[in-house]
MIFI-508691 format. One line per field, with one value per residue (C-alpha): residue in one letter; x, y negated, z; residue number from 1. Coordinates in nm, 3 decimals. Each point is the difference from the previous one (the first is absolute). Example, Ala and Ser with C-alpha at 12.3 -4.5 7.8 and 13.67 -1.06 7.14 Angstrom:
2
resn (A | S) .
xx (1.230 | 0.137) .
yy (0.450 | -0.344) .
zz (0.780 | -0.066) .
resi (1 | 2) .
***
This chain:
421
resn (M | R | W | K | Q | N | P | H | A | M | L | I | A | L | L | V | V | H | V | I | A | H | I | D | R | N | M | L | L | G | F | S | P | Q | I | T | R | D | L | A | I | S | N | A | Q | Y | G | F | L | A | G | A | V | W | V | L | S | F | G | F | M | A | V | F | L | G | S | L | A | D | R | F | S | R | T | R | V | I | A | A | G | I | L | I | W | S | A | C | T | A | A | S | G | A | A | R | N | F | E | Q | M | A | A | A | R | F | F | V | A | S | G | E | A | A | L | V | P | A | A | V | S | L | L | M | E | L | F | S | Q | R | R | A | G | T | A | V | G | V | F | F | M | G | I | P | V | G | L | G | L | A | F | V | L | A | G | V | L | G | T | S | L | G | W | R | G | S | F | H | A | L | G | V | I | G | G | V | I | G | L | A | A | L | L | L | K | D | D | R | S | R | L | G | D | A | E | R | G | A | P | F | R | Q | Q | L | R | N | V | I | G | L | M | R | T | D | S | T | V | A | N | T | V | I | G | F | V | L | V | H | L | A | F | V | G | I | A | F | A | Q | L | W | L | V | R | E | R | G | L | D | A | A | A | M | A | Q | R | I | G | L | I | G | I | V | F | G | V | L | G | S | A | V | G | G | V | L | S | D | R | L | A | R | R | L | P | G | G | H | A | G | F | V | V | L | L | I | L | V | C | G | P | L | M | V | A | Y | R | F | A | D | A | G | S | A | L | F | Y | A | G | M | C | A | G | F | F | L | P | L | A | T | Y | G | P | S | L | A | L | I | Q | G | L | T | P | D | A | M | R | S | T | I | T | G | I | A | M | L | L | I | N | V | F | A | I | A | I | G | N | L | V | V | G | A | I | S | D | R | M | H | A | A | G | A | G | H | A | L | T | Y | V | L | L | G | T | D | I | L | V | I | A | A | A | L | F | Y | A | S | A | G | R | G | P | R | V | A | A | A | P | G | G | V | P | A | H) .
xx (-10.649 | 0.072 | -0.270 | 0.210 | 0.272 | -0.219 | -0.102 | -0.132 | -0.245 | -0.114 | -0.047 | -0.217 | -0.203 | -0.057 | -0.097 | -0.259 | -0.141 | -0.010 | -0.187 | -0.255 | -0.039 | -0.092 | -0.232 | -0.186 | 0.003 | -0.136 | -0.251 | -0.256 | 0.064 | -0.011 | -0.340 | -0.133 | -0.319 | -0.102 | 0.090 | -0.172 | -0.312 | -0.019 | 0.071 | -0.200 | 0.307 | -0.016 | 0.277 | 0.100 | 0.019 | 0.201 | 0.240 | 0.045 | 0.075 | 0.247 | 0.176 | -0.052 | -0.041 | 0.327 | 0.197 | -0.132 | 0.112 | 0.300 | 0.183 | -0.006 | 0.047 | 0.307 | 0.179 | -0.104 | 0.072 | 0.326 | 0.113 | -0.089 | 0.204 | 0.301 | -0.034 | -0.098 | -0.021 | -0.053 | -0.104 | -0.249 | -0.150 | -0.034 | -0.152 | -0.250 | -0.092 | -0.060 | -0.222 | -0.201 | -0.058 | -0.076 | -0.257 | -0.163 | 0.010 | -0.199 | -0.229 | -0.058 | -0.162 | -0.248 | -0.098 | -0.375 | 0.000 | 0.220 | 0.094 | 0.125 | 0.198 | 0.152 | 0.112 | 0.151 | 0.183 | 0.133 | 0.175 | 0.117 | 0.182 | 0.132 | 0.149 | 0.153 | 0.164 | 0.237 | 0.161 | 0.180 | 0.190 | 0.128 | 0.070 | 0.204 | 0.210 | 0.062 | 0.104 | 0.245 | 0.161 | 0.003 | 0.137 | 0.305 | -0.047 | 0.102 | -0.289 | -0.256 | -0.181 | -0.040 | -0.137 | -0.248 | -0.105 | -0.070 | -0.200 | -0.219 | -0.085 | -0.265 | -0.212 | -0.074 | 0.005 | -0.241 | -0.230 | -0.013 | -0.051 | -0.286 | -0.198 | 0.102 | -0.097 | -0.328 | -0.084 | 0.117 | -0.125 | -0.314 | -0.189 | 0.090 | 0.045 | -0.176 | 0.138 | -0.067 | 0.166 | 0.299 | 0.057 | -0.029 | 0.253 | 0.250 | -0.037 | 0.086 | 0.304 | 0.130 | -0.056 | 0.219 | 0.277 | -0.027 | 0.040 | 0.307 | 0.150 | -0.018 | 0.278 | 0.254 | 0.195 | 0.114 | 0.030 | 0.117 | -0.076 | 0.348 | 0.174 | 0.141 | -0.204 | 0.191 | -0.074 | -0.375 | -0.286 | -0.115 | -0.354 | -0.255 | -0.014 | 0.376 | 0.052 | -0.232 | 0.192 | 0.330 | -0.112 | -0.153 | 0.322 | 0.199 | -0.217 | 0.040 | 0.377 | 0.083 | -0.105 | 0.086 | -0.254 | -0.262 | 0.034 | -0.018 | -0.319 | -0.162 | 0.097 | -0.127 | -0.340 | -0.027 | 0.081 | -0.301 | -0.231 | 0.038 | -0.244 | -0.263 | 0.034 | -0.042 | -0.307 | -0.171 | 0.138 | -0.312 | -0.233 | 0.224 | 0.040 | -0.374 | -0.142 | 0.251 | 0.170 | -0.313 | 0.147 | -0.192 | -0.019 | 0.024 | 0.291 | 0.195 | -0.059 | 0.168 | 0.289 | 0.056 | 0.002 | 0.247 | 0.230 | -0.015 | 0.116 | 0.271 | 0.152 | -0.051 | 0.201 | 0.261 | 0.024 | 0.060 | 0.256 | 0.182 | 0.003 | 0.153 | 0.261 | 0.110 | 0.014 | 0.250 | 0.211 | -0.007 | 0.009 | 0.375 | 0.047 | -0.257 | 0.048 | -0.226 | -0.019 | -0.352 | -0.146 | 0.168 | -0.146 | -0.354 | 0.059 | 0.092 | -0.317 | -0.220 | 0.166 | -0.067 | -0.352 | -0.138 | -0.012 | -0.166 | -0.270 | -0.069 | -0.001 | -0.250 | -0.261 | 0.013 | 0.101 | -0.245 | -0.180 | 0.154 | 0.325 | 0.342 | 0.055 | -0.339 | 0.086 | 0.358 | -0.132 | -0.252 | 0.270 | 0.233 | -0.269 | -0.007 | 0.375 | 0.132 | -0.148 | 0.082 | 0.351 | 0.075 | -0.061 | 0.333 | 0.230 | -0.204 | -0.027 | 0.360 | 0.113 | -0.225 | 0.088 | 0.371 | 0.006 | -0.217 | 0.133 | -0.100 | -0.215 | -0.229 | -0.029 | -0.346 | -0.140 | 0.123 | -0.145 | -0.330 | 0.009 | 0.069 | -0.300 | -0.216 | 0.098 | -0.056 | -0.344 | -0.118 | 0.140 | 0.043 | -0.284 | -0.275 | 0.042 | 0.128 | -0.304 | -0.238 | 0.149 | 0.007 | -0.363 | -0.117 | 0.186 | -0.107 | -0.363 | 0.012 | 0.168 | -0.255 | -0.286 | 0.155 | -0.012 | 0.357 | -0.010 | 0.309 | 0.008 | 0.162 | 0.266 | 0.113 | -0.005 | 0.178 | 0.259 | 0.061 | 0.070 | 0.239 | 0.192 | 0.020 | 0.141 | 0.268 | 0.067 | 0.105 | 0.325 | 0.097 | -0.014 | 0.186 | 0.264 | 0.038 | 0.027 | 0.269 | 0.207 | -0.016 | 0.341 | -0.050 | -0.086 | 0.274 | 0.259 | -0.069 | 0.207 | -0.188 | -0.304 | -0.101 | -0.110 | 0.258 | -0.074) .
yy (5.859 | 0.130 | -0.207 | -0.312 | 0.144 | -0.059 | -0.367 | -0.011 | 0.284 | -0.183 | -0.321 | 0.181 | 0.162 | -0.336 | -0.156 | 0.274 | -0.054 | -0.376 | 0.052 | 0.224 | -0.257 | -0.269 | 0.233 | 0.069 | -0.370 | -0.116 | 0.275 | -0.222 | -0.258 | 0.260 | 0.128 | -0.338 | 0.000 | 0.349 | -0.048 | -0.337 | 0.142 | 0.327 | -0.157 | -0.320 | -0.214 | -0.374 | -0.195 | -0.150 | 0.344 | 0.131 | -0.291 | 0.088 | 0.364 | -0.097 | -0.274 | -0.092 | 0.350 | 0.098 | -0.299 | 0.032 | 0.363 | 0.034 | -0.317 | 0.053 | 0.378 | -0.041 | -0.173 | 0.257 | 0.304 | -0.157 | -0.023 | 0.368 | 0.093 | -0.187 | 0.173 | 0.356 | 0.165 | -0.180 | 0.318 | 0.096 | -0.350 | 0.022 | 0.349 | -0.108 | -0.302 | 0.219 | 0.236 | -0.287 | -0.189 | 0.320 | 0.116 | -0.342 | -0.012 | 0.324 | -0.152 | -0.297 | 0.244 | 0.099 | -0.357 | -0.071 | -0.370 | -0.310 | 0.057 | 0.354 | -0.109 | -0.292 | 0.233 | 0.246 | -0.273 | -0.150 | 0.326 | 0.058 | -0.332 | 0.095 | 0.321 | -0.166 | -0.260 | 0.274 | 0.052 | -0.317 | -0.092 | 0.355 | 0.068 | -0.319 | 0.080 | 0.351 | -0.128 | -0.244 | 0.293 | 0.234 | -0.249 | -0.221 | -0.375 | -0.043 | 0.221 | -0.096 | -0.254 | 0.257 | 0.264 | -0.238 | -0.135 | 0.352 | 0.078 | -0.308 | 0.109 | 0.194 | -0.316 | -0.068 | 0.369 | 0.094 | -0.293 | 0.086 | 0.371 | -0.073 | -0.158 | 0.272 | 0.280 | -0.172 | 0.010 | 0.359 | 0.161 | -0.207 | 0.200 | 0.341 | -0.052 | -0.330 | -0.251 | 0.217 | 0.308 | -0.207 | -0.132 | 0.354 | 0.135 | -0.276 | 0.069 | 0.368 | -0.080 | -0.250 | 0.244 | 0.262 | -0.257 | -0.122 | 0.352 | 0.053 | -0.328 | 0.130 | 0.245 | -0.282 | -0.063 | -0.349 | 0.000 | -0.339 | 0.075 | 0.156 | -0.321 | -0.245 | -0.299 | -0.231 | 0.223 | 0.044 | -0.240 | -0.134 | 0.045 | -0.197 | -0.329 | -0.022 | 0.102 | -0.280 | -0.251 | 0.128 | -0.043 | -0.342 | -0.098 | 0.114 | -0.210 | -0.304 | 0.024 | 0.122 | -0.267 | 0.224 | 0.263 | -0.261 | -0.189 | 0.322 | 0.108 | -0.343 | 0.000 | 0.357 | -0.101 | -0.305 | 0.204 | 0.221 | -0.294 | 0.112 | 0.277 | -0.266 | -0.109 | 0.362 | 0.045 | -0.303 | 0.056 | 0.144 | -0.254 | -0.284 | 0.134 | 0.057 | -0.305 | -0.269 | 0.132 | 0.152 | 0.345 | 0.328 | 0.180 | 0.357 | -0.070 | -0.189 | 0.272 | 0.253 | -0.230 | -0.100 | 0.367 | 0.099 | -0.297 | 0.063 | 0.359 | -0.063 | -0.314 | 0.109 | 0.315 | -0.198 | -0.254 | 0.267 | 0.190 | -0.286 | -0.218 | 0.277 | 0.112 | -0.347 | -0.136 | 0.270 | -0.063 | -0.378 | -0.050 | 0.062 | -0.278 | -0.264 | -0.252 | 0.104 | 0.364 | 0.143 | -0.333 | -0.178 | 0.258 | -0.072 | -0.373 | 0.075 | 0.210 | -0.279 | -0.265 | 0.214 | 0.122 | -0.299 | -0.251 | 0.264 | 0.052 | -0.375 | -0.029 | 0.289 | -0.225 | -0.245 | 0.215 | 0.081 | 0.327 | 0.281 | -0.183 | 0.149 | -0.243 | 0.096 | 0.369 | -0.067 | -0.186 | 0.274 | 0.266 | -0.207 | -0.019 | 0.380 | 0.047 | -0.247 | 0.119 | 0.367 | -0.091 | -0.160 | 0.314 | 0.168 | -0.299 | -0.150 | 0.317 | 0.101 | -0.337 | 0.010 | 0.361 | -0.056 | -0.270 | 0.189 | 0.257 | 0.358 | 0.016 | -0.280 | 0.063 | 0.159 | -0.256 | -0.303 | 0.145 | 0.044 | -0.364 | -0.110 | 0.203 | -0.155 | -0.355 | 0.070 | 0.149 | -0.269 | -0.316 | 0.077 | 0.247 | -0.071 | -0.372 | -0.076 | 0.149 | -0.156 | -0.349 | 0.012 | 0.113 | -0.260 | -0.297 | 0.087 | 0.032 | -0.346 | -0.154 | 0.159 | -0.127 | -0.347 | 0.013 | 0.110 | 0.168 | 0.215 | 0.061 | 0.343 | -0.124 | -0.270 | 0.223 | 0.289 | -0.246 | -0.085 | 0.366 | 0.019 | -0.298 | 0.164 | 0.312 | -0.215 | -0.164 | 0.342 | -0.057 | -0.262 | 0.257 | 0.264 | -0.262 | -0.076 | 0.372 | 0.031 | -0.267 | 0.188 | 0.071 | 0.378 | 0.017 | -0.239 | 0.189 | 0.331 | 0.094 | -0.045 | -0.145 | 0.331 | -0.050 | 0.088 | 0.245) .
zz (0.865 | -0.348 | -0.167 | 0.063 | -0.224 | -0.307 | 0.014 | -0.358 | 0.068 | 0.313 | -0.198 | -0.255 | 0.280 | 0.172 | -0.334 | -0.058 | 0.349 | -0.059 | -0.328 | 0.175 | 0.276 | -0.251 | -0.189 | 0.324 | 0.086 | -0.336 | -0.084 | 0.172 | -0.273 | -0.275 | 0.116 | 0.118 | -0.216 | 0.112 | 0.366 | 0.039 | -0.168 | 0.195 | 0.340 | -0.069 | 0.075 | -0.067 | -0.171 | 0.335 | 0.160 | -0.295 | 0.034 | 0.368 | -0.088 | -0.273 | 0.195 | 0.364 | 0.142 | -0.168 | 0.124 | 0.355 | 0.020 | -0.231 | 0.102 | 0.374 | -0.007 | -0.222 | 0.288 | 0.262 | -0.216 | -0.116 | 0.361 | 0.052 | -0.309 | 0.143 | 0.338 | -0.086 | -0.346 | -0.329 | -0.183 | 0.271 | -0.006 | -0.379 | 0.022 | 0.266 | -0.211 | -0.308 | 0.197 | 0.150 | -0.323 | -0.192 | 0.254 | -0.007 | -0.380 | 0.004 | 0.263 | -0.232 | -0.241 | 0.271 | 0.095 | -0.009 | 0.077 | 0.023 | 0.363 | -0.061 | -0.305 | 0.194 | 0.281 | -0.247 | -0.192 | 0.324 | 0.087 | -0.359 | 0.034 | 0.345 | -0.137 | -0.305 | 0.225 | 0.116 | -0.339 | -0.109 | 0.322 | 0.055 | -0.369 | -0.051 | 0.308 | -0.131 | -0.342 | 0.158 | 0.183 | -0.300 | -0.254 | 0.024 | 0.033 | -0.365 | -0.115 | 0.262 | -0.217 | -0.277 | 0.237 | 0.161 | -0.340 | -0.130 | 0.315 | -0.050 | -0.353 | 0.190 | 0.030 | -0.370 | -0.096 | 0.278 | -0.076 | -0.369 | 0.061 | 0.241 | -0.283 | -0.247 | 0.238 | 0.083 | -0.369 | -0.050 | 0.321 | 0.031 | -0.259 | 0.148 | 0.375 | 0.061 | 0.245 | 0.304 | -0.148 | -0.113 | 0.352 | 0.141 | -0.253 | 0.076 | 0.370 | -0.048 | -0.217 | 0.255 | 0.286 | -0.168 | -0.056 | 0.359 | 0.139 | -0.220 | 0.126 | 0.358 | -0.089 | -0.045 | 0.320 | 0.094 | 0.379 | 0.127 | 0.365 | 0.035 | -0.104 | 0.250 | 0.113 | -0.234 | -0.301 | 0.042 | 0.042 | 0.334 | 0.138 | -0.202 | 0.195 | 0.042 | -0.363 | -0.110 | 0.211 | -0.142 | -0.362 | 0.060 | 0.174 | -0.304 | -0.232 | 0.225 | 0.021 | -0.351 | -0.250 | -0.295 | 0.107 | 0.091 | -0.330 | -0.199 | 0.179 | -0.055 | -0.366 | -0.039 | 0.143 | -0.227 | -0.311 | 0.081 | -0.062 | -0.362 | 0.094 | 0.071 | -0.362 | -0.105 | 0.221 | -0.157 | -0.351 | -0.159 | 0.161 | -0.117 | -0.353 | -0.046 | 0.178 | -0.092 | -0.312 | -0.157 | -0.073 | -0.020 | 0.334 | -0.127 | -0.235 | 0.266 | 0.262 | -0.228 | -0.083 | 0.362 | 0.102 | -0.272 | 0.062 | 0.374 | -0.035 | -0.260 | 0.149 | 0.360 | -0.070 | -0.194 | 0.280 | 0.266 | -0.206 | -0.170 | 0.311 | 0.208 | -0.252 | -0.113 | 0.352 | 0.099 | -0.308 | 0.006 | 0.377 | -0.005 | -0.255 | 0.096 | 0.281 | 0.285 | -0.108 | 0.001 | 0.112 | -0.290 | -0.238 | 0.126 | -0.048 | -0.361 | -0.043 | 0.134 | -0.217 | -0.309 | 0.080 | 0.194 | -0.288 | -0.221 | 0.264 | 0.007 | -0.380 | -0.012 | 0.163 | -0.292 | -0.300 | -0.278 | 0.075 | -0.200 | -0.071 | 0.068 | 0.288 | 0.148 | 0.015 | 0.108 | 0.303 | 0.080 | -0.022 | 0.220 | 0.267 | 0.025 | -0.045 | 0.258 | 0.332 | -0.068 | -0.114 | 0.338 | 0.208 | -0.068 | 0.058 | 0.285 | 0.206 | -0.077 | 0.137 | 0.307 | 0.081 | -0.061 | 0.268 | 0.249 | 0.250 | -0.078 | 0.314 | -0.125 | -0.374 | -0.009 | 0.241 | -0.193 | -0.322 | 0.183 | 0.111 | -0.358 | -0.119 | 0.274 | -0.095 | -0.371 | 0.058 | 0.242 | -0.158 | -0.370 | -0.059 | 0.255 | 0.070 | -0.350 | -0.172 | 0.252 | -0.035 | -0.380 | -0.009 | 0.251 | -0.154 | -0.354 | 0.113 | 0.159 | -0.302 | -0.232 | 0.217 | -0.016 | -0.380 | -0.089 | -0.337 | 0.041 | 0.374 | -0.015 | -0.240 | 0.240 | 0.309 | -0.169 | -0.130 | 0.365 | 0.083 | -0.297 | 0.138 | 0.343 | -0.166 | -0.163 | 0.338 | 0.129 | -0.193 | 0.259 | 0.280 | -0.199 | -0.087 | 0.371 | 0.071 | -0.266 | 0.174 | 0.330 | 0.153 | 0.016 | -0.370 | -0.108 | 0.204 | -0.173 | -0.304 | -0.325 | 0.169 | 0.161 | 0.361 | 0.257 | 0.279) .
resi (1 | 2 | 3 | 4 | 5 | 6 | 7 | 8 | 9 | 10 | 11 | 12 | 13 | 14 | 15 | 16 | 17 | 18 | 19 | 20 | 21 | 22 | 23 | 24 | 25 | 26 | 27 | 28 | 29 | 30 | 31 | 32 | 33 | 34 | 35 | 36 | 37 | 38 | 39 | 40 | 41 | 42 | 43 | 44 | 45 | 46 | 47 | 48 | 49 | 50 | 51 | 52 | 53 | 54 | 55 | 56 | 57 | 58 | 59 | 60 | 61 | 62 | 63 | 64 | 65 | 66 | 67 | 68 | 69 | 70 | 71 | 72 | 73 | 74 | 75 | 76 | 77 | 78 | 79 | 80 | 81 | 82 | 83 | 84 | 85 | 86 | 87 | 88 | 89 | 90 | 91 | 92 | 93 | 94 | 95 | 96 | 97 | 98 | 99 | 100 | 101 | 102 | 103 | 104 | 105 | 106 | 107 | 108 | 109 | 110 | 111 | 112 | 113 | 114 | 115 | 116 | 117 | 118 | 119 | 120 | 121 | 122 | 123 | 124 | 125 | 126 | 127 | 128 | 129 | 130 | 131 | 132 | 133 | 134 | 135 | 136 | 137 | 138 | 139 | 140 | 141 | 142 | 143 | 144 | 145 | 146 | 147 | 148 | 149 | 150 | 151 | 152 | 153 | 154 | 155 | 156 | 157 | 158 | 159 | 160 | 161 | 162 | 163 | 164 | 165 | 166 | 167 | 168 | 169 | 170 | 171 | 172 | 173 | 174 | 175 | 176 | 177 | 178 | 179 | 180 | 181 | 182 | 183 | 184 | 185 | 186 | 187 | 188 | 189 | 190 | 191 | 192 | 193 | 194 | 195 | 196 | 197 | 198 | 199 | 200 | 201 | 202 | 203 | 204 | 205 | 206 | 207 | 208 | 209 | 210 | 211 | 212 | 213 | 214 | 215 | 216 | 217 | 218 | 219 | 220 | 221 | 222 | 223 | 224 | 225 | 226 | 227 | 228 | 229 | 230 | 231 | 232 | 233 | 234 | 235 | 236 | 237 | 238 | 239 | 240 | 241 | 242 | 243 | 244 | 245 | 246 | 247 | 248 | 249 | 250 | 251 | 252 | 253 | 254 | 255 | 256 | 257 | 258 | 259 | 260 | 261 | 262 | 263 | 264 | 265 | 266 | 267 | 268 | 269 | 270 | 271 | 272 | 273 | 274 | 275 | 276 | 277 | 278 | 279 | 280 | 281 | 282 | 283 | 284 | 285 | 286 | 287 | 288 | 289 | 290 | 291 | 292 | 293 | 294 | 295 | 296 | 297 | 298 | 299 | 300 | 301 | 302 | 303 | 304 | 305 | 306 | 307 | 308 | 309 | 310 | 311 | 312 | 313 | 314 | 315 | 316 | 317 | 318 | 319 | 320 | 321 | 322 | 323 | 324 | 325 | 326 | 327 | 328 | 329 | 330 | 331 | 332 | 333 | 334 | 335 | 336 | 337 | 338 | 339 | 340 | 341 | 342 | 343 | 344 | 345 | 346 | 347 | 348 | 349 | 350 | 351 | 352 | 353 | 354 | 355 | 356 | 357 | 358 | 359 | 360 | 361 | 362 | 363 | 364 | 365 | 366 | 367 | 368 | 369 | 370 | 371 | 372 | 373 | 374 | 375 | 376 | 377 | 378 | 379 | 380 | 381 | 382 | 383 | 384 | 385 | 386 | 387 | 388 | 389 | 390 | 391 | 392 | 393 | 394 | 395 | 396 | 397 | 398 | 399 | 400 | 401 | 402 | 403 | 404 | 405 | 406 | 407 | 408 | 409 | 410 | 411 | 412 | 413 | 414 | 415 | 416 | 417 | 418 | 419 | 420 | 421) .
***
């Protein structure tokens, strides 16, 4: 398998695929005014398309497809996922009503669920443990870059292709990439039983058993989920800034988008690179590095809620909210993967994605919305401020779990804080 002899080329290829995945995922947001108008979609239905339908499909399929990647071929699982989500992206452009769009988006999410678990496992094999955080961090730059490009492309292509033509074009591009990915061989069926994943139910029991018995892995996963509550603050950022801070909606939308791209990319890159360099010097290795990140960014996120709009502290806190969650991907997944047997690496990443999507994204957004509505109805003048402050505190609380992970015997026993194998 000659392609494995050039890990940097593979990293760039996976990054490009990840960017395309997030463009396809977020084009619905970029074309939201046109799509909701043409398909007569209500705000509630749009919210379902943008949130719940994605979580229901992506979260659960990530576990199943992760187990397939551990048992059979990671590259074939990725290729199949690309082909599925690309075909359904094209189908999104042909939707004539809410139901058809919901079905198409469900399978776009199912296809994209194949990428992250298999890609992270591949990167852990291709790069040494000392460079794993950097590789994973670079890969997850695809999230902010893809999100930003989705809005840019919607503006550029909208006038020439329209939203339907744009979805069709993206589907064709993805289909070509998916067919090319089928040429990469990664046959795990020839490995021994100890080196490849078990059938799905047994594999699930094996990974859950690992999380129950290895406190370092369990604490890292819990901390990783809590850090993602920062995305709830991002989701409600514009509503909060307009309704409770009195800022202009259009101006803040542009600033949020720009800050999200810049500091999301910086978070992914800087978090990955610095975690690899400092993990050998800090107590607790990668976990200790994340604790340091939270202790720096967390107070800024809290201060942001009370700082004067437009002040340096205000923007520092906003930037920290975008920087922190993306900066934790490299060190968190490097730590989890480093302590997980090769045969379970894709599956455990899938479980982490499931927990993040269900608890941090779906339930987190729902709870914040429901509590703030009740507080507002009861007469609270700054309901969103108080509730979002609560999510910021929970993000900071993630440091406790990372600190516990950093004290784990397998991390402490490794030279320089790098997890032992």
